[in-house]
SEGUZA-223782 format. One record per residue (C-alpha): x, y, z; residue number from 1; residue in one letter. Coordinates in steps of 0.1 Angstrom, whole numbers, plus 2048, in hexadecimal, padded with zeros to 3 digits. Each point is the difference from the previous one (the first is absolute). Example, Ala and Ser with C-alpha at 12.3 -4.5 7.8 and 13.67 -1.06 7.14 Angstrom:
<recs>
{rec {87B 7D3 84E} 1 "A"},
{rec {80E 822 7F9} 2 "S"},
</recs>
This chain:
<recs>
{rec {7C3 B5A 65D} 1 "X"},
{rec {824 80C 800} 2 "X"},
{rec {81D 7E8 7FF} 3 "X"},
{rec {808 802 825} 4 "X"},
{rec {7DC 7F6 808} 5 "X"},
{rec {802 7E3 7E6} 6 "X"},
{rec {821 7F3 810} 7 "X"},
{rec {7F0 803 823} 8 "X"},
{rec {7E2 7EC 7F4} 9 "X"},
{rec {816 7E4 7F1} 10 "X"},
{rec {815 800 821} 11 "X"},
{rec {7E1 7FC 815} 12 "X"},
{rec {7F6 7E1 7EC} 13 "X"},
{rec {823 7F0 803} 14 "X"},
{rec {800 7EA 81F} 15 "X"},
{rec {824 7F4 7FA} 16 "X"},
{rec {80D 824 7FF} 17 "X"},
{rec {7EC 80A 81E} 18 "X"},
{rec {80C 7E2 814} 19 "X"},
{rec {824 808 7F8} 20 "X"},
{rec {7FC 825 80B} 21 "X"},
{rec {806 810 7DE} 22 "X"},
{rec {7F8 825 800} 23 "X"},
{rec {7FB 818 7E3} 24 "X"},
{rec {81A 81B 800} 25 "X"},
{rec {7FA 814 7E1} 26 "X"},
{rec {7EB 7FF 7E0} 27 "X"},
{rec {805 817 7E1} 28 "X"},
{rec {7F4 7FD 7DC} 29 "X"},
{rec {81D 7E9 7F7} 30 "X"},
{rec {80C 7F1 820} 31 "X"},
{rec {7F5 7ED 81F} 32 "X"},
{rec {816 7FC 81F} 33 "X"},
{rec {7F9 7E8 81D} 34 "X"},
{rec {814 7F4 81D} 35 "X"},
{rec {802 7E2 818} 36 "X"},
{rec {813 7FA 820} 37 "X"},
{rec {814 7E0 7FE} 38 "X"},
{rec {807 7EB 81F} 39 "X"},
{rec {811 7E0 80B} 40 "X"},
{rec {7E3 7EB 7F2} 41 "X"},
{rec {809 80E 7DD} 42 "X"},
{rec {823 7F1 801} 43 "X"},
{rec {80E 7E5 7E9} 44 "X"},
{rec {81A 7E6 80A} 45 "X"},
{rec {81D 819 7FF} 46 "X"},
{rec {7F0 81A 816} 47 "X"},
{rec {7F5 81B 7E6} 48 "X"},
{rec {7DE 808 7F2} 49 "X"},
{rec {7F2 7E2 7EC} 50 "X"},
{rec {7FE 808 7DB} 51 "X"},
{rec {7DC 7F6 800} 52 "X"},
{rec {7F8 81B 819} 53 "X"},
{rec {812 819 7EA} 54 "X"},
{rec {7ED 7F4 7E1} 55 "X"},
{rec {7DF 801 814} 56 "X"},
{rec {805 825 807} 57 "X"},
{rec {80A 808 7DC} 58 "X"},
{rec {7E2 7EC 7F2} 59 "X"},
{rec {7E8 812 818} 60 "X"},
{rec {80D 822 7F4} 61 "X"},
{rec {7FC 7F5 7DB} 62 "X"},
{rec {7DD 7F3 808} 63 "X"},
{rec {7F6 821 810} 64 "X"},
{rec {80E 814 7E3} 65 "X"},
{rec {7EF 7EB 7E5} 66 "X"},
{rec {7DF 7FB 812} 67 "X"},
{rec {7FC 826 806} 68 "X"},
{rec {7FF 808 7DA} 69 "X"},
{rec {7DC 7F8 7FA} 70 "X"},
{rec {808 7E1 7EA} 71 "X"},
{rec {7EB 7E8 815} 72 "X"},
{rec {811 7E3 812} 73 "X"},
{rec {825 7FE 7F8} 74 "X"},
{rec {817 7E3 808} 75 "X"},
{rec {826 7F9 7FD} 76 "X"},
{rec {808 7E9 7E3} 77 "X"},
{rec {826 803 800} 78 "X"},
{rec {81B 80F 815} 79 "X"},
{rec {826 804 7FC} 80 "X"},
{rec {811 804 822} 81 "X"},
{rec {823 80C 806} 82 "X"},
{rec {80B 7FE 824} 83 "X"},
{rec {81B 81A 806} 84 "X"},
{rec {807 801 825} 85 "X"},
{rec {7F2 7F0 820} 86 "X"},
{rec {7E2 80D 812} 87 "X"},
{rec {809 803 825} 88 "X"},
{rec {7EA 7F4 81C} 89 "X"},
{rec {7F0 81B 815} 90 "X"},
{rec {800 819 7E3} 91 "X"},
{rec {7E2 80F 7EE} 92 "X"},
{rec {803 7F7 7DB} 93 "X"},
{rec {7EF 817 7E6} 94 "X"},
{rec {7F4 7F6 7DE} 95 "X"},
{rec {7FC 81B 7E5} 96 "X"},
{rec {7ED 7F5 7E1} 97 "X"},
{rec {801 816 7E1} 98 "X"},
{rec {7EA 7FC 7E2} 99 "X"},
{rec {7F2 7F4 7EB} 100 "X"},
{rec {821 804 7ED} 101 "X"},
{rec {7F0 7EE 7E2} 102 "X"},
{rec {7DD 7F5 7F6} 103 "X"},
{rec {7F0 7ED 7E4} 104 "X"},
{rec {7DC 7F5 802} 105 "X"},
{rec {7F9 7EF 821} 106 "X"},
{rec {825 7FC 808} 107 "X"},
{rec {815 81A 813} 108 "X"},
{rec {823 801 80E} 109 "X"},
{rec {80B 80F 821} 110 "X"},
{rec {823 805 811} 111 "X"},
{rec {802 7FB 825} 112 "X"},
{rec {81F 807 816} 113 "X"},
{rec {802 7F4 824} 114 "X"},
{rec {817 814 816} 115 "X"},
{rec {80E 801 823} 116 "X"},
{rec {7FB 81F 816} 117 "X"},
{rec {822 80E 7F5} 118 "X"},
{rec {7F5 7FD 7DB} 119 "X"},
{rec {815 7E1 7F9} 120 "X"},
{rec {7EE 7EC 7E5} 121 "X"},
{rec {7F6 7DD 80C} 122 "X"},
{rec {7EF 7F5 7DF} 123 "X"},
{rec {7F4 80C 7DF} 124 "X"},
{rec {7E2 7EF 7F1} 125 "X"},
{rec {7F0 805 7DE} 126 "X"},
{rec {7DC 7F4 800} 127 "X"},
{rec {7EA 7F7 7E3} 128 "X"},
{rec {7DB 804 80A} 129 "X"},
{rec {7E0 7F5 7EF} 130 "X"},
{rec {7DE 810 803} 131 "X"},
{rec {7E8 7E2 802} 132 "X"},
{rec {7E1 7FE 7EB} 133 "X"},
{rec {7E1 801 814} 134 "X"},
{rec {7ED 7DF 7FE} 135 "X"},
{rec {7E2 800 7EA} 136 "X"},
{rec {7DF 7FC 811} 137 "X"},
{rec {7E2 7EE 7F2} 138 "X"},
{rec {7DF 812 802} 139 "X"},
</recs>
């Protein structure tokens, strides 16, 4: 299975992403790009895209990138978010995840940038991801 197929499989098993209308834009050996249309129900109290929505998009991209590497089930264990500019309602935000940029054992690190259609960065997030050990079974 190639990486595009692996990302597609992870996407099809992600009800939260499917419900939010996330689509896969591009997949290469070191990058995954997804997008999501943001609407009025994604607003915070000051009328811009809620930071949690921006984070959700970034985390989904990192999840797709890490879970398409053949490491088994991978989850986020830490994230450092820098919000740089507002996401605007009615726009399609894109999240581009690159990596892994570092890896040691079951831990890997990915960089994700969320951008507006004109390329303005909304947020940069560095994710630490952990490949879970499969539970032992008793025979």
